[in-house]
N, C-alpha and C positions, 0 to 999 in steps of 0.2 A: 504494500500500500504506500503510495506517495502522497504526502501532504505538503501543501504550499503555504508558507507564511507570507504575508503581504509585502515584506521587505525583500523577497526573493530567496528566502532560505527554504530548502527542500529537506523534508524528513522522510526517511524510508522506514516503514514499520513491518514487522512480521505479520502475515495474514492470520496465522493461527492464534497467537497469544498477544499481539499488539506491542511486542517488545521493540524498542528503538534499535534499528540495525545500523543506520547511518544518518548523518546530517551534513549538509554542505550549503555554504552561502554562495549564491551565484553572483557573478559580476554583471549586473544589468543596469541600464541607464535610467530607469524610472524608479520611484520610491514606493509605488503602490501597485502590486500585482494581485489580481483576483482570479483570473482565468487560467485553468490548467487542464490540458487534455492529453491523454496517452494515445500515441499513434501506434498502428500495428507493428511497426519495426522496433518498438521499445523506446523511441524518442518521445519527447514531450513538446507540446505547444504551450507557451506561457504568454498570456495577454495582460498588458498593462492597463490599469484602470485610468491612469492619468498619463499626461505627456512625459517624455524624458525630461530630466532636470535641465538639460541644455538642448535647445532646438525649437522647432515649431510647436507652439502650444496646442495646435489642433490635431496633432498626430499622436495616435496611441500605438505603442510598439507591440509587435507579436514576435516572439523569439522561438527558435527551435533549440531544444536541449537534447544533445545526443552524447552519451557517455559523460565526459567532463567538459565538452565544448558547448559554448553558447553562440548561436549564429542568428543573424537577422532572417526572419521569415517574410514579414510584410509589415506595412504600417496601415492603420485604419484612420481615415480622415474624418474627424468629428464634424467639421463644417460640411463635408459631402453628405454625411448622414442627415444633418439638419436640413440641407437643401432638398434632398430627395424626399424626406418626410413632408416638407411643405408642398412639394409637387404632387406626391401621391395622396396626401391627406389634407388638402387645403382647408377644409372646414374645422380640422383639429389644430392646425398650426396657429399658434398665438405668438410666434417669435422664434428665436433660436432654441433648439432643444439641446440638452446636455447629453453627451454620449460618453459614458464611463463604463467600459466593459467589465462585467461581473462574472461572465462565464463564456467559454468558447468550446466549440466542438465541430468536427467534420462529419457531414452526412455520410453514412456508410455506403449509400448507393450512388449518390451524385458527386461526392467529393466537395460539395459546397461548404464554405466556412460559415457557420452560424455564430453570431455574437449577441449575447444578451446584455442589456444595459439596465440596471435596476433603477438608476436615477429617474429616468423618464418612462420606465416600463416599455422598452423597445426591444425588438428583435431585428437585427440587421443580417441580411443574407448576401454573401459574396460568391461570385465565380472569380474571374480575374479582376473584376471590378464590382463595386456595390450594385446589387440587383434590386433589392427590396428592403423597405423599412416597415415593420409591422408594429403598430401600437398594441399593447396588451391591456385589457380592461382592469381598472383598479379593483373592481368587485371580485375578480378572480386572482389577481396578482398583487398582493399587498407589497411585497418586496422581492421580485424575482431575482434569485441569486444562483440557481443551478440549472444546468443544461446538459442533456445526454440524449443519445440515440440508442434504440434497440437495434439488433442486427437487421431486422426487416425494414428499417427506416422510420419507424414510429419515433416521434419526438417527445421527450419528457422535459418539463420545465418545473423546477421546484421554487417555491416561494416561502420566504421566512414569515413567521407570524410576528405579531408585535410582542414586546417584552412583558406586557401586562396580561397576556393571554386572551385578550378580547378578540383578536383575529388569529385563527389557527394556521399553522404551517400547512402547506399543501404540495402535492405533486399532481400536475395535470398531464394527461397523455393525449397526443394528437396523432391519429392514424395517418400513415403515409399512403398516398394514392398514386404514386408513380409520376408526380409532377415536379 
């Protein structure tokens, strides 16, 4: 089991008993990482919630971790997400939307990159470029923080509940229809 701390530190735990097997601090340019996805080859995708410390404030880094090396995978442009949201959902757009990746996953059938942003309850879908931005209803997604796919392509989105217990945590499943 691999666990990510937001500062880029990875912990590896034993699946059977939860014992800590290793920990390592990654050298990454952003100070806040939330998205972690295991690729079939054993490498990891790591998505930054915020921009790198130095550079364009609109770009969110995605890195690939393989063995002990960290390499650039792609950048996600928050301003492009905001612009496409306004174009696709003009009646919902009330100005710029915040795009702060909280989860990342690759669709097992299409290879598309899905990125969840809890701040504005958005799901962004990428091929080579940004394809769609989907708003998630607040009634169903109090704070969407988790994203995963089943092998058949069904999407799972988990949402945290509130700290007082008034809104329960949830996992929603969306069937894949081959689109």
